[in-house]
C-alpha positions in Angstrom: 21.6 63.6 177.3 22.1 67.3 178.2 22.7 69.6 175.2 24.3 72.9 175.1 22.0 75.2 173.4 18.2 75.3 172.4 17.5 72.2 170.4 14.0 71.9 168.7 12.2 68.6 168.1 12.5 69.0 164.4 16.3 69.0 164.7 16.2 65.5 166.6 13.9 63.9 163.9 16.8 62.9 161.5 19.2 61.3 164.0 16.3 59.4 165.7 15.0 58.0 162.5 18.6 57.0 161.5 18.8 55.2 164.9 15.5 53.4 164.3 16.6 52.3 160.9 19.7 50.8 162.4 17.7 48.4 164.6 14.6 46.5 163.7 13.2 46.2 167.3 12.4 50.2 167.3 9.6 49.1 164.8 8.4 46.2 166.9 5.2 46.4 168.9 3.5 43.9 171.2 -0.2 43.3 170.8 -2.7 41.0 172.4 -4.5 38.9 169.9 -6.5 35.6 170.2 -5.7 35.3 173.9 -1.9 35.7 173.5 0.7 38.5 173.3 2.3 38.7 169.9 5.0 40.8 168.3 4.7 42.5 165.1 6.8 45.0 163.0 5.3 48.2 161.6 6.0 48.6 158.0 5.8 52.4 157.5 7.3 53.9 160.7 7.7 57.5 161.4 9.5 58.4 164.6 7.7 61.6 165.0 4.9 59.4 166.5 7.3 58.5 169.2 8.6 62.0 169.9 7.2 65.0 171.9 8.4 68.3 173.2 7.7 69.8 176.7 8.8 73.1 178.6 9.3 72.6 182.3 8.8 75.5 184.9 10.6 76.1 188.1 13.7 78.1 189.2 16.2 75.2 188.9 16.4 73.1 185.8 17.9 70.1 187.4 15.2 70.0 190.1 12.5 70.3 187.4 14.1 67.5 185.5 14.2 65.2 188.3 10.6 65.9 189.2 9.4 65.3 185.7 11.6 62.0 185.5 9.6 60.8 188.6 6.2 61.5 186.8 7.3 59.7 183.8 8.5 56.5 185.7 5.1 56.5 187.4 3.0 56.9 184.2 1.6 54.6 181.9 4.0 51.7 180.7 5.6 52.0 177.4 3.8 50.4 174.5 0.4 50.5 176.1 -0.9 52.7 173.3 -0.1 50.2 170.6 3.2 51.7 169.6 6.6 50.2 170.0 7.9 50.4 173.7 10.0 53.5 173.4 9.7 57.3 173.1 11.8 60.4 173.0 11.1 63.8 174.9 12.8 66.9 174.1 12.9 69.0 177.3 13.3 72.8 177.6 13.4 75.0 180.7 12.0 78.5 181.2 14.6 79.2 183.6 17.3 78.3 181.2 16.6 78.4 177.6 20.2 77.4 176.7 19.8 74.0 178.1 18.2 71.1 176.4 17.6 67.7 177.7 16.9 64.8 175.2 15.4 61.8 177.2 14.9 58.5 175.7 12.9 55.8 177.4 13.0 52.3 176.1 11.9 48.8 177.2 14.5 46.1 177.6 12.9 44.0 174.9 14.3 46.4 172.4 17.8 46.1 173.7 20.2 46.8 176.6 22.3 49.8 177.5 25.5 48.5 175.6 23.4 48.2 172.4 22.0 51.7 172.8 25.5 53.0 173.2 26.6 51.6 169.9 23.6 53.1 168.2 23.9 56.5 170.0 27.5 56.8 168.9 26.4 56.3 165.3 23.9 59.2 165.3 26.1 61.6 167.0 29.1 63.6 165.5 32.6 63.4 167.0 34.3 66.7 168.1 37.7 65.6 168.9 40.1 62.9 168.0 39.2 60.7 170.9 35.7 60.7 169.8 36.5 59.9 166.3 38.6 56.9 167.3 35.6 55.7 169.5 33.3 56.0 166.6 35.7 54.1 164.3 36.0 51.3 166.7 32.3 51.0 167.1 31.6 51.0 163.4 34.3 48.3 163.0 32.7 46.2 165.7 29.1 46.5 164.2 30.4 45.4 160.9 31.9 42.2 162.3 29.0 41.6 164.7 26.7 39.8 162.1 29.6 37.1 161.4 30.5 36.7 165.1 26.8 36.3 166.1 26.2 33.8 163.6 29.1 31.8 164.7 27.9 31.9 168.4 24.3 30.9 167.3 25.6 27.9 165.6 27.8 26.9 168.4 25.0 27.3 171.0 22.5 25.6 168.7 24.8 22.6 168.5 25.2 22.6 172.2 21.4 22.8 172.9 20.3 19.8 170.9 20.8 18.0 174.0 18.9 18.5 177.4 19.5 21.7 179.4 21.6 19.8 182.0 24.1 18.9 179.3 24.3 22.4 178.3 24.9 23.5 181.9 27.6 20.9 182.3 29.2 22.1 178.9 29.2 25.7 180.3 30.6 24.6 183.6 33.3 22.4 181.7 34.3 25.4 179.4 34.5 27.8 182.5 36.6 25.1 184.2 38.9 25.1 181.2 39.2 28.9 181.3 40.0 28.7 185.0 42.7 25.9 184.3 44.3 28.2 181.8 44.1 31.2 184.2 45.4 29.1 187.0 48.3 27.9 184.7 49.2 31.5 184.0 49.2 32.5 187.5 51.3 29.6 188.5 53.8 30.1 185.8 54.1 33.8 186.8 54.5 33.0 190.3 57.1 30.4 189.6 59.1 32.8 187.4 58.9 35.5 190.0 60.2 33.4 192.8 62.6 31.1 190.8 65.6 32.8 192.4 64.4 31.9 195.9 63.6 28.9 197.8 59.9 29.8 198.1 59.0 29.2 194.5 57.2 25.9 195.4 55.6 27.5 198.4 54.3 30.4 196.5 52.8 28.2 193.6 51.2 25.9 196.1 49.6 28.9 198.0 48.2 30.3 194.8 46.7 26.9 193.8 45.1 26.5 197.1 43.8 30.0 197.2 42.3 29.7 193.6 40.6 26.5 194.6 39.3 27.8 197.8 37.9 31.1 196.2 36.4 29.0 193.3 34.6 26.6 195.8 33.2 29.1 198.1 32.0 31.5 195.4 30.5 28.5 193.5 28.7 27.5 196.7 27.5 31.1 197.3 26.0 31.3 193.8 24.4 27.7 193.8 22.5 28.7 196.9 20.9 32.0 195.3 17.5 30.4 194.9 17.4 29.4 198.6 18.6 32.7 200.2 16.7 34.6 202.8 16.0 38.2 201.8 18.1 40.8 203.2 16.6 42.6 206.3 14.3 45.4 205.5 15.9 48.8 206.2 15.9 52.4 205.0 17.4 51.3 201.8 16.2 47.7 201.5 12.5 47.8 200.3 9.9 45.3 201.2 7.6 43.9 198.5 4.8 46.1 199.8 7.0 49.2 199.1 7.7 48.2 195.4 4.7 50.1 194.0 3.3 53.6 193.5 5.1 56.8 192.6 8.9 56.9 192.1 11.8 59.4 192.3 14.8 60.0 190.4 18.0 62.0 191.4 21.6 62.2 190.0 25.0 63.7 190.9 27.9 64.3 188.4 31.4 64.1 189.4 34.8 64.6 187.6 35.9 61.3 185.8 39.7 62.2 185.7 39.5 62.9 189.5 37.5 59.7 189.9 40.1 57.7 187.8 43.1 59.3 189.9 41.4 58.1 193.2 40.9 54.6 191.8 44.7 54.6 190.8 45.6 55.8 194.3 43.6 53.1 195.7 45.1 50.4 193.5 41.5 49.5 192.1 39.3 49.9 189.0 36.6 52.5 188.6 33.9 50.0 189.1 35.5 48.7 192.4 35.8 52.3 193.5 32.2 53.0 192.6 30.8 49.8 194.5 33.0 50.6 197.4 31.6 54.2 197.6 28.1 52.7 197.3 28.8 50.2 200.3 30.1 53.0 202.5 27.3 55.3 201.4 24.7 52.8 202.4 26.2 52.4 205.8 26.3 56.2 206.3 22.8 56.6 205.1 21.5 53.9 207.5 23.2 55.5 210.4 21.8 59.0 209.4 18.2 57.3 209.3 18.9 56.0 213.0 19.4 52.4 211.9 22.3 50.1 212.8 23.9 48.7 209.6 24.6 44.9 209.2 28.1 43.7 208.5 27.1 42.7 204.9 24.3 43.2 202.5 23.8 42.1 198.9 24.2 43.9 195.9 22.3 42.6 192.7 24.1 43.3 189.4 23.3 42.2 185.9 26.0 40.1 184.2 27.4 41.4 181.1 27.3 38.3 178.7 29.2 40.1 175.9 32.5 39.6 177.8 32.0 35.9 178.1 32.1 33.1 175.3 28.8 32.3 173.6 29.1 28.8 174.8 28.7 30.0 178.4 25.9 32.6 177.7 23.6 31.1 175.2 23.2 34.5 173.5 24.0 36.0 170.2 25.9 38.9 171.5 23.2 41.5 170.7 21.9 41.7 174.2 22.4 40.4 177.8 20.0 37.7 178.8 18.0 38.0 182.1 21.0 37.1 184.4 21.9 38.5 187.6 24.4 37.8 190.4 24.6 38.7 194.0 27.8 40.4 195.5 28.3 40.6 199.3 29.0 44.2 200.3 30.8 44.8 203.4 28.9 47.7 205.2 30.6 47.1 208.6 32.7 49.7 210.4 36.0 50.3 208.7 37.9 53.0 206.9 37.1 54.0 203.4 40.4 52.6 201.9 40.0 49.2 203.7 36.4 49.0 202.3 37.9 49.3 198.9 40.1 46.4 199.6 37.1 44.2 200.8 35.0 45.1 198.0 37.8 44.4 195.5 38.4 40.9 197.1 34.5 40.1 196.9 34.5 41.1 193.1 37.5 39.0 192.4 36.0 36.1 194.5 33.0 36.2 192.4 34.7 36.6 189.1 37.4 33.9 189.3 34.9 31.0 189.8 32.2 29.1 188.2 29.6 31.4 189.9 29.2 33.7 186.9 28.6 30.9 184.2 26.1 29.3 186.7 24.3 32.5 187.3 24.1 33.1 183.4 22.5 29.7 182.9 20.0 29.9 185.6 17.4 31.7 183.8 17.6 29.2 181.1 16.9 26.5 183.5 14.0 28.4 185.1 12.6 29.1 181.6 12.8 25.4 180.8 11.0 24.5 184.2 8.2 27.0 184.1 7.6 27.3 180.3 5.4 30.4 180.7 7.3 33.6 180.2 5.4 35.4 182.9 6.1 32.7 185.5 9.7 32.3 184.6 10.2 36.1 185.0 8.6 36.0 188.3 10.7 33.0 189.4 14.0 34.6 188.1 13.2 37.9 190.1 12.5 36.0 193.2 15.8 34.2 193.0 17.7 37.4 193.6 16.4 40.8 192.9 13.6 40.7 195.4 16.2 39.5 198.0 19.0 42.0 197.4 19.2 45.4 199.2 20.2 47.5 196.1 20.4 47.0 192.3 23.5 48.3 190.5 24.6 48.9 187.0 27.7 50.4 185.5 28.1 51.4 181.9 30.9 53.2 180.1 29.7 55.8 177.7 31.3 57.5 174.6 34.8 58.8 175.2 35.8 62.3 173.9 33.4 65.1 173.1 30.4 64.6 170.8 27.5 66.6 169.4 23.9 65.8 168.4 22.4 67.9 165.6 25.1 70.4 166.0 24.7 70.9 169.7 27.5 70.0 172.0 26.7 67.1 174.5 27.5 68.2 177.9 26.4 65.2 179.9 25.0 61.7 179.4 23.5 59.6 182.0 21.0 56.7 182.4 18.6 55.3 185.0 16.8 52.1 185.7 13.3 51.5 186.9 13.6 50.4 190.6 10.8 47.6 189.9 11.7 44.5 191.9 14.9 45.9 193.5 13.0 48.9 195.4 16.4 50.9 195.1 18.6 51.0 191.9 22.0 52.9 191.6 23.3 53.4 188.0 26.7 54.6 187.0 27.5 56.1 183.6 30.7 57.9 182.3 31.0 60.2 179.4 33.9 62.2 178.4 35.3 63.8 181.7 32.2 63.1 183.8 30.9 60.3 185.7 27.2 60.3 186.9 25.5 58.4 189.8 21.6 58.0 189.3 19.4 56.8 192.1 15.9 55.7 191.3 13.6 54.4 194.1 9.8 54.3 195.3 8.6 57.3 197.3 7.1 54.8 199.7 10.6 54.0 200.7 12.3 57.3 200.3 11.1 60.7 199.1 14.5 62.2 198.8 16.8 60.0 196.8 19.5 62.8 196.9 20.2 62.0 200.5 21.6 58.6 199.6 23.8 60.2 196.9 25.0 62.7 199.3 26.2 59.7 201.6 27.8 58.2 198.7 29.7 61.5 198.0 30.7 61.7 201.7 32.3 58.2 201.4 34.1 59.3 198.2 35.5 62.4 199.9 36.6 60.2 202.8 38.4 57.8 200.3 40.2 60.6 198.5 41.5 61.9 201.8 42.7 58.5 202.7 44.2 57.9 199.4 46.2 61.2 199.7 44.9 62.7 196.5 42.8 65.6 198.2 45.6 68.1 197.5 46.0 67.2 193.9 42.1 67.2 193.3 41.8 70.7 194.9 44.5 71.9 192.6 42.6 70.6 189.5 39.1 71.4 190.7 38.1 74.9 191.6 36.9 75.0 195.1 38.2 71.4 195.9 34.7 70.0 196.8 35.2 66.7 194.9 32.7 67.5 192.3 32.4 70.2 189.6 30.7 73.2 191.3 28.7 73.7 188.2 27.7 70.1 187.4 24.0 69.2 187.9 23.1 67.8 191.4 25.8 69.7 193.4 23.1 72.2 194.8 20.9 69.2 195.8 23.8 67.3 197.4 24.8 70.4 199.3 21.3 70.9 200.6 21.2 67.3 201.6 
């Protein structure tokens, strides 16, 4: 989180203490006793033990931040000192005293990104009407979360009284029921649209056949996840031997309104546009490295279980379970706009089938088979993350403008440890900015900003094909496609 102005560590104590009080897991640490790992809660907890302040040297604040992030990702794991697995670093810069970065690192056992977004909104102050509405919706959702979670837990507990296969069948049946409802609505809409012509029956039959075929192929695609061969090693895809050692961090920030206009011009969502730019960026990066791209690579994405019924997910809604799904990305030779259409088809192909419910239930089945948490995590990672070329996450941040401890928030972005993925791309939006973050191992790439520059090139090509270049140049000084003053622009230009 980048703040405007010089913010001291003491100014951050109150909001961080408030956030720790909102969620009990901030006081939970993991200790090794009597031959087993156990979790325990600290009774008297002061967040000052989890916070520290540093001042970085260097002529460029963003370069200094990226270098410091690489060192932190390679340092001792969180929680190894007997404290809860999270910390907060207040970062200052000698070259720019009016900029402060507040960095929070946290283990996934505390919660996922969606949970942190709810908590962060409750410790910040809204600066406009949009932010106030966002805060009101968050508080309202938090007040009803307990009742909703209890209802989901009761439903899941009732379903899990049988064996795991019965639960999986129930999840598949529920998903099939949802597909039938969706299919019925599509058939009704198609029939009404073509009622005046003689092609009504033909359209309805075509929609039905298409839905059945997409559902069958996507279901088969996901069912074979554990038996996939890994993607071929490349300049992006890391081998297991590369997933070790020092790590790197880099990011670039673009204009969110411009990104949204481009998505509208391409008749796609922001998520589809981002994934398409990633696919095209991977192709451009491989060609730049002198390698011939394959027609398709696999993207590994975590499934957001909050958007699905509790019967399918088996969770209480407080966090996502350890669920991944693979999406085929077209990295062949085609135009940027044509790639958007291919990516959109792939995402819909996966979504409108039983693939997602089965991918969500797969970790539960693996945990039941292996029993031991370490072995089940290893097996889950080898089902997909080790085999995919790149990991991807997309999260929507707070809307409107916010302030933390009286300092306006300029930018918020997140990053994920590359771990088994070897290469991970994170997308985060805040107010009128959208930030791509690339994390990787130095054994694979010592300059993560080069891949970001290729993603930016694909985005610029897409803007031109979508005929929004003139409008973007009118709204953005310089017409480069990104704000000239946003972090990462100099690095991308150099790359």
